[in-house]
N, C-alpha and C positions, 0 to 999 in steps of 0.2 A: 896286383889286386883283383887281373880278370882269369889267370889262372884259378888262383885261391879260389872263386864263386863256381868257376868249371867244377874245380875236385869237388866243392859242394855240392851241387847238385849232382854230380857223380855218384857219388857215396849214398846221395839218398835214394836215386834210385834205383841203385845195387840192393840197397835195405829194403826198401820198400817192396823190389821184387823179390826180395828172400824171402817177407815175409809172407807177401800176399799166397806165394807159393806153395809156404810152411803150409799158413793156416785154411787154405781152400783143401787140404786133404781131407776124403771123409771118414768120418772116423763111427755114425753113425744118423740114423735119419730118424727123425719126428715129426709124427702130422698130428696137427691140429686144424680143430673144426667146431665150428658153433657159432654163434647167431648173436648180434648186436642189438639193441633196446635202447629205448629213451624209457629209463629210471620212472619219470615220472605219467609219461602217456602209456608206457609201454609199446610203444609203436617202433617197430622195427628201425632201424638205419643202415641207409645204403653211402655206398663209399666213404666206411671208416674206415682209416689206415688203420692198418695192424703193420708194425715191424719189430725187426729184430734187433732188440738192442744190441749197438757194438757191432751191427753188419749192416749189409746194403737190402737184402731179402726181404719182401715183404709184398703183403698182400692187401686189398680192400675187401668189406663187403659188400655183396650183389645187389641183385635188385629186388631179394627176400630179405634179404640185413643177413644172408649168412655168406660166410668165410670160411675157405683152406687153404692152410699151410703149410705147407712140407719142408723138413729145417735139417742140412744135413750137420748135425749135431747133437748129441743125447743128453739130457736133462743132467745140469738144471742150465735154464737160460731161462731169459726175461721176456716178454713179449710187451710193445707199448702199445695202446691205443689212443688213436686221437682225431679228433673232428674241431675245426673252430666252431665257437660258440658252446665247447661242451668242458668240464676239467679229463686230463688226460691220465689214464691208466698206464700203471706200470704190473706189470702179472710176472710171479716167479713161479717157474711149472720145474717141477721139485721132480717130478715122475713122470712114468710113457703117458701120460693124459692126452689123452684124447679129443676128449669133446672139453670146450671151455664156452659157457655163454656167457656173453657181457651187460651191464647195465652201464649206462654212461650218461651224466648228472650234468644238467646245463651251469655252466659257466656262474655263481652267486657273488663272487669278486670280482675287482678290477685288477690290472699289472696281470695277467697271467702271461702275457706274451713270453715267447722263448723269442731270441734275437742270436745271432752268429756275427753281423759287421761289425760288431764294437770292438771284440776280438781274435776273431778267429777260430771262434769257440763256443758253441753253444752254452748260453748262460741264461740265465730269468732276465727280465727288459729291467727288472727293481733293482737288479745287483750287477746293470753294466757300469762300466768305467768310466767311461764317459755319457755325455749326453749322445741319449738315440729316439728316434720316433718310428713308429710300426704301425702301418694300414696291413690288415689281415682280410682275406679273403671277404667277410662279415662288410667290415668298415670299408671297400670299395665296391659292393654291391649297391648299401645304403647310401653311397655319397650323393647330397643334394646338389651334380655338375652333372653335366652331362659325359664328363670321361672322366675316370679316377687322375688323370696327369693334371685337371684340372684340380681336381681334390687335394692334389699335394700341395695347393696354396693355402689348408686352412692350420697345415700342419706350426708349430709351434714356431719363430720365428723365423718363417721361409718365406720370401718374397718370389716374386714373380715378373716376368717381362714378356709380355705377349707380341710377339711380332706380327704374328697372322695367326690362323684360325688352329692349322697346325705345330706352327715354329715358337713353341717356349721355351724358356730358360728359367732354369730357376738358381735358388743364390740361397744366402745363412750368410748371417755377421758384417754386410755391408762388400764396398766394392760390387756393387750390380751391375750388372754391364748386357747387352743384347750378345748373341753365340759367346756364352761367356764360359773362357779359360781358364778359372777360377776352384771351378767344381768338377767331378767326376764321376760321368753317370755308367752306372754296369747293369749290362740285361746278360743276367746266368752266368756272371763271371766275364762276360767281353765288357773292354773299354768302347762304351756307344759314341765315340767321336768322331766327325769327319777325320782320317788323318792328315788332311792339307791344310785343313784350318785350325785343328785341334779344340774343338771345342762340339759337347755332343748335342743333336740336334733335334731335342724334343722328343717327339714320340713319334716324329713323322716315318721314320725307321727302326720300328719299335719293338715292343711287344702286342699282342692282343687281348683286350681286357676279359674277355674269355678263359686265355687262356694264362692268367696271370694269379699269383697265390700270394704275395705279398713284396712289400714295399718298406724297406729301411732306409730311416735318413740317417747321418753323421753329420750335424753340425760342426760347422770348425775345422781347424787343420788336421789327416787322418794319412798324412802323410807316411808315420810312422808302419804303418803294416800294406798301407796301400800307392805309397811311392809316389813319385811326382806328379807335381797338379794338382792332389785333393788337399789345397790350401785354404779355401774355403767351407770345404762341404764334400759329402758325396751319398750317393744313393743308388743302392743296390734294390735291381727290380728280377723278382725268381717266377719263374715259370714252370706249371703244374707239371709233377712228373706223369707220364703215361702208365707207371704200372700205378698209381697211387690216385691218378682221377681221367676216370675210364669215359668210355661212349659218347654220346653226339652231344652237342651244344650247340644251338643258334642265338644271334641277338639282330633285331632288326630295331632302328632306332631311325625316327623322322624326328623334324619341328621347323619351326622359326628362326630365325635369324633377322632380328629388325636394329635400326639403328639410323636417327632422322638425316644423316649427313651424307649417307649412301646414296649412290646413282639411284639406287631402288631400294627405298627403306628396308621391307620386307622383302624377304626371300628364302625358301626352304633349301635344307639340309638334310642327307639321307645316308646313311648308314649301316652295312649291312656285314657280319661276320657271322664264321663258324668254323668250331674243333670238332677234330674226331679221332679219338684217343684208346686203344686197346691192347691188353695184354694177349700175345695168342699164346704164353704159356709161361711159366716160375719165368722163364729165362727171356723172353725176347719182347718189348712192346713198341710202340709207336705211335705219332700223333702226327697231325697236319693239322693249320690253322689255316684261315683266308679271313681279310678285311677291306672292303671297299668302302672310303667315305670321298663326296661330291658334296660341293655349297659356295654358292661365292662369298666368299673371303669378306671380313672388316674391309675397311678401309682409312688408310691415312688418310685425314681432311683438315689437318692444321694448319690453315693456311694465311697464320701471322707472319710479318713483317721480321725477317731475324736480321735484313742487313742492318741498321741503324746508322745508316750512313743519310747527308742532308737533312740529318734531324730528329730521323723517324724513328719510332718506340715500337718495342715489342705490341704496346695497344692500340699505338695509333696507327703504324705506318700499314698501305694500303695501294694497290696500282695504281691508283688515278691521283694522291697526293705526297709520293715517292716515286721520282725515277728510277731509283736501283731498290727496286722493291722485287727480295730473294725470299718468297716466300717457305714454310718449312717443307709445307709436301708439293711442293709444285718446282720445276726444274728446269735447266738450262738460264734462268736468271741467275744465278751463281757469276755468270761470267759479265763484270761489269770494269767501267773506265773512268777517266775524269775525262769531262768533255771538253776543257779547257785545253788539257795535255792534247786528247784530240786536232784540237782545231789548230793550234801552233803548227801540229805534224805537214796540217791541211794546209796551212800557210806556206809553209815552206818548202811543200812539194807544186805550190802555185794551185789550189784545190777551192782555198775561201781569199777573197781578198782579206789586205791586211787592215782595212778598214772594220771589217768585218767584227775583228777580235776582239773589240769589246762588248760586243754584242752577248759572247758567251763566259757563263759563270763558270767556277772553277766547283761545278756540282759532280755525283756522280751520278751514272747512267746503266742501266743492265738492260741483256738481252729481253726479250718477251718471254716466257718458260710458259712447261705444258705443264699440266695436273695428273700428280702420280697415276689416277683414276684412266688415264686419256694414254697411259705406256706400260703400268705393270700388267700383266697377265692374272684377275684376280679368282680364273675359275680354277679353285681350288679342290685336286684333287690327290687320292690318296689309295695305294694297292699294299696288301702288306700281305707276306708269305712267308711260311714257317714253315719248317721237319722236321721231326726226331728220330731217330733210333735208336732204342736203350737195348743195352744187351748184358745182362748178366752169365758172366765168366764162370764165377763160382758165388757160394753165399759171401762172399767179403767184396768184391771185384764187381762195378760196374762199367760199362764203355758206352759211350752218346757218341754221333754223330748228330750235330744241329746245322741246320741252314737257315738262315734270317734275310731275307729280300725285299726291299719298299722299294714304289717310283712312286714319285709324284709330281706336283707341282703347286706351291705356293710361295711366301716373299718374306722374307729377311732382312735384317738394319744391320750395316757394319757402317764402311765411314762414306754409304753407300747404301740405299737402297736396292737389294738385290730380287729380282725375280728369279725365283729359280725353277727350271721350266722343262718339265721331263727329267728329272735327274733320279740318279739310282744306285743307291748304295745295297752291297750285301755284307754279310757276318755268317763265317762259317769255324765250326769247330769240329773237333776233336777232342773227347776226355776220356780218363781211364778215372774212376773212384772209388774211394773206401770211406768205413766211415772215419779214417783215423788220417788218411792223407787225399790228394789228389794232383794230376798232372793234366797240362790241359797247353791246348796250342788252337789256337785261330788266325783270320786273316780280318783283314777291314776293307771292302774294292770300294771304291767311292768315283762316280760318274756324273759331271756337272749336266750333261745333257746339252740343254739350249740356255743356261741360265745367263742373263745380263746384267749388267748395274743401268737400272734405271734413270738415277741422272746425267751418267756420262749418254747414255743415250739420249735421252733430252737435246743434251748440246750438242751430239754428233748430229742430232734430226736438225737444228738452227743450221749448223754449219754447212749440211747437204745440201739446205735450202739458198744460205746466201751466209757468203765468209763473214763471219767478225771484223775482218778487215775493209769489207765494204758497208755494210750493217752501218758502224758505228760513224763512221763520214755522213752518211744519208741521212746519217736523227742530229745531227750536229751540223749537216748544212740547211735540215729542213725548217731545223729550229731558229740559226739565225734569220732565214727568211720568212719565217715566222712575226720574229719579234721586231723586224723589218717592216712587216707592214701592222705593225699595232698592236698584236696580241699582248696580253699577260702571259707571264710566263707560266701558269699553271697550263692554261689552256694552251701555248704552244710545247708543252712538253708532248700533250697528247697528238698534237696536230702531226709534231716529228715521229711520235712511235707509229701514229698511222701511216705514213708517208715509208718509213721505214720497213713496215710491215708487210705493205703489199705485196699482196702473193703468197703472203707466208702459209706454209702447209697445214689446215686444219685435221685435229684428230676427228673422223670417220669416214677420210677421202683417200682413196687410192693411192694417192701419190705420200700422204703420210705415212699410212700403212707400208709403204716400198721402202719408204728411208728407214722407218723403225726395222722392218726385217733387214736391210742392207747393213746398217747399224750395228743392229745386237746379232747379226751374225761373222761379222769382225772380229775378233780378239782386243780385249785390251792391250794395247794403249789405241788400236788402230794402224794403219799402213798406208800407200800411198794414193790408193783409194779417199781412205777418210777418216775420220773418228770410228775404234772401234770398243763395243760395252758389250761381245762375248766375255763371258768368268770362262774359262778351263781351267779341269779342274779333274786330272784323274788320279790320283795319288792312291797306295795304298798302304796299310799298318801290316805287320805281321809280328807276331806277339806269343811266345813260351812260355808257361811258369808249373810250381809246383810247390805242393805243401806238405808238411808233415808233422805230424803231433807225437808225442812218444809216452804220450800218458798210459799205453802197455806196457813200455820198458823202462820207464821210469815212474819210481812211485812218491816219492815224498816231494813233487814240487809238479806242475804240470807246463813242458817246455812244447813250443812252437818253430816251426822253421820253416825257409819260404823260398825263393829263388826266384828271377824271370829274367828275359830275354824278350828286348824287340827293336824292330826295322824300321824303319819311316824310310816309304817308296818315293822320292817328290814324281812329280809328273804333272807340269802344267803347260804344255808343249814350248816350252820357251816364255811362255806371256807372263806368268809373275813370279819364277823364281829364278834365281839366278843360275848361268850355266861355269862347267868347270872348265879347265885348261883344252879337255875332249868335245866339249860342246853336248854333255850331260848335264842333267839336273845331277841334284845331290840326294841322297840316302844318310840315313841318321839312324845310330846303333845307341842304345841305351842297354843299360842291364843294370841288376840291382838283386839285394837279397836280405833277408829279417832271422830276427831270432825275437822270440816271447818266452818270458817263463812269468810263472805266478804261483805262489802261495799263498792257502791261508793259514790265518793266526790266530790266538788267544781264542781259542774252542772256536775254531774258526767261525770268529765274529768277524775278523779282518782280514780282506784279500787285498797282498798286492802284487801288483801286477806290473810288470818292468820287460820294453823293448828294445830293441836299438836295429836300425837300416840305415844300410850304405847303398846310395846307387851313385852310377856314373855315366854321363851323356860323353860322347867323344868328343864335343866342341867345346863340354865346362872342367871344370873340376870337378872330380866326387863330394858327394853329400851325405853329412851323417845325420838321421832323423833319427832321438832318441826320444823317449815315451816313459811316463814313468805313473804309477795310478793306484790309488789307495780308497778300498770302499768298506768301510763299517755299516754293519749291520747289527739290529737290535731290534728283534722280531718283523715286524711289515718294515721297517723302516731304516734306510739305508742312505748313508750321506757320503760321500764320493769326493778326491781331491785328485788333480792331474795334473800337471807339466808334460806339454807336448812342442814337437816342433814340424812345421813343414814346411816345404819348396817348391816353388813353381820354377821348371825348367822355360826360358822361352820359345814362344810360341815358335812352330817350324816359319809359318811369314817372317817373324821378328829376328829370327838367324839367319832367310837365303831371300826373303823375298828383293825383287830388281827390280820396281814397275817404277816408268814415266806416268804418272799425272800431268791433266793444264795445270794443278796447284806446284805440285815439285816430285821430284825422283827420289821413291821411297825404296831404302835402301835396309838391310838388315843390318845387325849389331856386331859380324862377329869381324872380325880381324881385318879378313882379306878386303871387306869393301872400303877400310881405308886407304891400304893401297892401292887397288882397283882406280879409286875416286883421288888420287896425289889428297885425302884429306890433310896429310902430314905435313907433304910436299909444296903445297900449296895451299897456306893455311885456309883453313874455314872459319866463320864468325856464327854464333848465334844470331838470328832472328832481333832479338830484344838489344844485341849491344848492336848493331846496325844500326836500325832503328833510333837508338839513343845516338848515332855518331852522325846522323843523316842531320837527325834536328840540330844536331849541335855545328854542322857545316852551315846548315841554312840559313843558324841565327847567325852565323857567323857572317855572311855575304851582308850583312848589314851595317855591321862594323864598319864606322867613317876612314877607321887606320887603315882597315886591309882593300878598302874602296881607293882612295885617294894613294895606298902603294899600288896596286892594279892599276889605276891609270897613267902613274908616272913609270912602269915600265911599255906600257903600251906606246908611252912618246919616245919613250927611248927607241924602242922599235920601229916605230913610222923616221923618225931622226934619220935611224940608220939604212931608212929605204926594205927595211924587212917587212914591214904590214904596209898595205895601202890605207890612204886614209880612211876611204870608206869601207871597211869592215873594222875602224874602232870601234866604236859598241860593241861590236861582237867580241871579238877579242878581249877588248875590259872587262867582259863580262863571264870571259871565259878564263880568262888571269882571274878575275874573285875568286871565282870557284876553285883554282889550283890554290891559293895560295890559304881559301876558307880551308879547303880540304885538310893540307898540312901542317895548318895551324892544331888541329883535332887529332893527328892524326893516332895519338896517343892512348887514345879509346875504344880505337880497336883493341882487343884483346882478341888474339886465336886461340879457337877452340880444341881444348888437349882433349882426341881420342881418346877416349882410357877402356880397359877390361869388362867386356858385358859379362855381368855373373849371373845367375840363377837369382828368383825373389827370395826371402827366407822372414817367418813367423816365427816366432817366440809365444805360446801360449798358456795361461793361467787359466784355472777353473776348480771351480768349486761348484756343487749341484748338492741337491736332497730328494729324492724319490719314495716316498711311502704311503701307507693304505691307511686311513681313519677310519675305526667301526666298520672295517669289510665296506665301507659305502663308499667314500672320498680318496680320490687318491690325488695325491700332491704330486708335482715334478717342477723343481726348481733349476736354476744356476745361476753364475754371474761369472765373465771371464773379460782376461784383459790379454791384447794383444799388442806386440811389436813388429813392426815390421821394419827388413833395412834389404839393401840393394830395390828398392821399390821400382817397375818395371814401367817407363815414362816417354815421351816421343820427344825428340829433342830436332825444331827445324834449324839448318845451315845453311849460313850464304857462303860461295867460293864467287871469286872473278876469275871467267871462263879463260882467259887471255893471258895472266898471271901476272897481270900488269899489277892490280892488287887492286882494292877498294876505296884507294884514295885516287883513280886513274884520272884522267883529262873532263869529267862528267860525273861528280862526287854523285852516290848517294841521297837524294831529301826525302825519302819516301821508297818502299813498295809496293808494288802491285805484285802476286804472286801467279797473275792470271793474264795481264797485260804486259807491255814492254816496260822494261824496267832500265834504268840507266846502265851504259855499260852492256856486254855480255854476263850475267849472272848465271851461276850454275845452283840451283835451291835442292837441299835435299833434305828428306825426314827419315830420322836412322832413332830407333830406339835406343833407350841409354840408361844406367843406372843412376835414379836420384840416389845424392848423397844426404838427405832428410831420414832423422828416423822417424817413423808413421806410426802413432800410436793408437787405438782404439777399444772400446769398452760394451759392456752393455748386460742387461740379462734376461729374463727370459725366465715367466711362469704358468704353470697350467693345472686349472682344478676337474676335476669330473666326476659327480656324483651322481647314484646311482635312486633314486624315487623308487616308492611305490610302486606295483604293478607295471614292472618295465620300463618306464620313465629314464631317459638321462638328462642330464642336464648338465653345461661344463661350459671351458671356456677357454683362453691363453692369450697371453699380455708379451709382448717383444720389446727391448728399449737396446739401439747401438749409433754410438757415439766417437768420433774420433775427438783426442783428450787434449790432443795441441794443435788444432785446427787453426790458432790465431798463430800460432809460432810457424806454423808451415805460410798461412797465408803472407807472415813477412818477407818470407822468400819466393813468394810466387808463386808457388806450385800448388797446385788442384788435382790433388789427389782420385778424383771420381769415385767417393764413397758411394753417391749413387741411391742411396739408402734412409727411408725415413725413420726419422729417430723414433716414434711410437707406430706401434700396427696392434691389432688386438682380432680375436674371433669369437664368437659365444653360436653355442649349439645347442639342439632343445631334438630331443627324437625321442622314439618308441618303436622296435623293431615287429613290436604285436599288441596294435591297441585294443582291438577286436582279435578272433582268427583271422586270421593269414594277412591284415590290414597293419599298414606299419606305414611311418615318416619321419620324415628327416627336415631340419631348420639350420642354414647356419647362419650369420649376419659376420661379415668381414670389413673393416676399417683400416685406411691408414691414413700420415698427415701430410703432409707435402715437403717436397724438398727439391733440390737444384740438382737434374741431371747436367752430368760432362762426359764427351764424346768428341770422339772425331765426326761425327755426326753433326753436333752442333755446331753453328757457325762460333768461329774463337772470341770474337767480342761478346756477342751474347754468354757465351760460358765465363767467360774470365769475370762479367758484371753480375755474374750469377742468375740470370735472365731464363733459365731455359728452366723454369721451374714446373714440376709436376705435379697438381692440385691433388688435394687430400679426396680419397672419395670414400662410400660408403657401398655394400652392394651385400643383397639377400638375395639366398638361391635357397630354393626348396625341392622336396618331393615328398610322393605318397607312392606307395608299390602293395599291389596286394598279389596273392600266391595262388593262381589256380592250379592246385594240387592237381584235378581231374586230367590235367593236360602236360602237371610240371613244368608250369610257368609261372614267370611273376613279370607282372604288368607293372611299369613304371610311371607316371608323369609327372614332370617337371620343371622347372627353369631358373636361369640363372639372371641375376642382375634387375632385379623384379621390379626394382623403383625404374625402371626404364631410362637411367641417367647416364648416358655415355663414359668412358672413363680411358685415360691412356696410363701406359703404366713406365713409358721411357719414351725422349724426348723424337719425335718424328715418327714416332708409332701409329699403328691404326686405333681409332675407334672403339673400344668393345662395347657392346649395346647387350638390348635384351637377350637369350637364346630361351626357348621352349620348346619342349622335347617329349618325347612319349616314345615310351620301348618296349620290346615283348621278347624276351629272354626264356628260352627250352634249356631245360639240361634232364638229360634224360635219369641222373642221379638223384636229383631233387628230395630232400625231402619233404 
């Protein structure tokens, strides 16, 4: 298959080169010039795009509204005049015409956008074969939010997970996550994922709003055209061409971020960006972009108790009434042990009198934690640099060299909260493109800088000050003394903590800062000097792809073919990813190709589109992704139906992670890990199976028959002189354990490590999009998804001595942080679930154009799991992480009076339970990690200052001033007030 793909790519390249060179010959030259004006006001329009249909050559109208274009082709030819907010005009040039004046008419009806994302060919958004959402330049400019990326949350069916001011993850149709690996984000065709982690990082290292031309979103499975991982949706952001958007533009934005739970409720933020683009000639153009942002970030301040120990609940648990308190956004308090177990060990070691043992309860106690605000770097900053060179080799081919570089500081949520401090990521691209083909090569270079895990850092600070092996015995000893002195239990716990915490490093002191610096500078998981929290990742991605549209060669139907090749170069300095036999980290190679054909039938009223794609990752079997869709058009009404498939290659971490954490060793799901850690030769067992077995053993130790049998065995050994009579009680207890373990050994079922496969989805969708009476745009869809090989994590327990879990000290429970019976290996590895997961949903939007330029509209979406009860019976929690209902209402007018406009949007979503590795397992299992419902009102007023070619915009988001969170453990988002002044040399 690999040779087949290579041959296809070579054939496409040679065919492209031949066609391009042939079509590039100069037959004749046509020069056309003129002026573009507004049909109503008669004012000249600047920055209008003028393109030769079927070619890459084009120009724009200058500051006086004039244009001039030289075309290396004799008539006939067609010129296309376009500008956002105006109807596109196509004019046929039949003679050697040299002058052409054009009047553009403002768009009078909705739904006139052209999209490319749905089929990789230009088509009306109304006739797209699948659901697609789009924001154009005007929608971006008029959004009632401080940034366009925030405005994506207003699109139909879109939900957002805000992990910090800059780090946000979008999602559609369920299974939302922080650092979402189920969606793909492309910027100018480049996959914007972090190569080592496989998820897009919001718009931190993205695109400046000044340089953004459009945003297109395809919800749902999109693998048929875009390959792996576009299983929940794909977001495409396209920048402005320096040929078509020239001149200087700049923006200054500032305001206030306000949320009552922050260390300082109200703080300022500052954002500056600038863009300059220039066409030196008809052949050569360039652009440069710069953006800088700084702010005090939103803070994660959920201090509810998620331990659920000692009778505590999410609503009632505090540091005062629960000795095992484990706050959602406090860290270091995850480390807990049972006081009675510690006391028994102290008695055995001679550190506690046996007489004190009855004073110690079987109560869990945790170490004292630190708040996230004391450890994470909330000094958010972001710098984005972009430059591009565009060269038109001839009228048919344009070459592009482009670089995007971003660096800064922010916070992200994964299994821990991560302070991403001074990270950098760059994307660099070389591209050749024509109107019907392109070839592209790019690389993504990720450098994690001084990033570190906040929770791990807190544990490390505690251990650096006083090791847990000393702290817990001090706590238990002080508790016993307090109880012996007559204090009640609650006061005894407070006294014990005060004693054990004497001299503890406090935030703001040099001792605390020195410990934090030491822990955060050591790579995870640490070394002989102590715990390490630093996250090290210098992974790279290399990508090559091309596509060709045969519309000029094949007339009876439209065919598009494409192929790609990708390499992941993993590099964590041996801290995160496994090493091969040579001590090197792995590279991962992928390739794929697709073909799509479309044909119109029944007097062009019905369009049938079919595509097939094949992808191969070197670690997994090849994946086929077919798609079939049909669109029936009658006037302005379009009915569509589609069947499409998608798949998700397991992330690089799911494939190759090898990280020893305090809770477990995290390992990848590839076969060599089972061999490396002897998971087959030395059987492993699921945590649920071991816990069930331990419970049965503990119950059997109370069986009178087993106790009598143990006593008889010990008496025989005493009579034979094998045991000293003084050792009889301990010998009886140990023998009871042996017998109880043997009686229940059949309950231990070794876990069979199976082949790890990519996750797959089959998706069915029907939809309608149409315009009623020129003023009402209706868009609706319904979908049904069926997921197979769903990826989930499995905790496994293995005996480290090969003695088996039924050895001398049978398990009666498991504490993944403290010591456990015998020496156990604890692994957490990704596996495929056997359950079939079914989800379905629908969404609808209405947009109505009122008289005098007012618009009103809204959208609503519904998503759910249709077999949730069936999944619950197996104990599987699929982390759907999505509210059933969410809706958006909007009201706007671009020009209420001369130059003055406004926009208002209200967004609401219902409550739902959040499940992830960040949530305490007990909380997640009991569905207690609820994200409350919330509603937020955003608004802006803008005024055009034509004399200085600027727009003044004043607005605010979450104007109700009620903080909300979008995922468990994430920060509370408050109110943001902003004012911006944007200058554009080509502003009309």
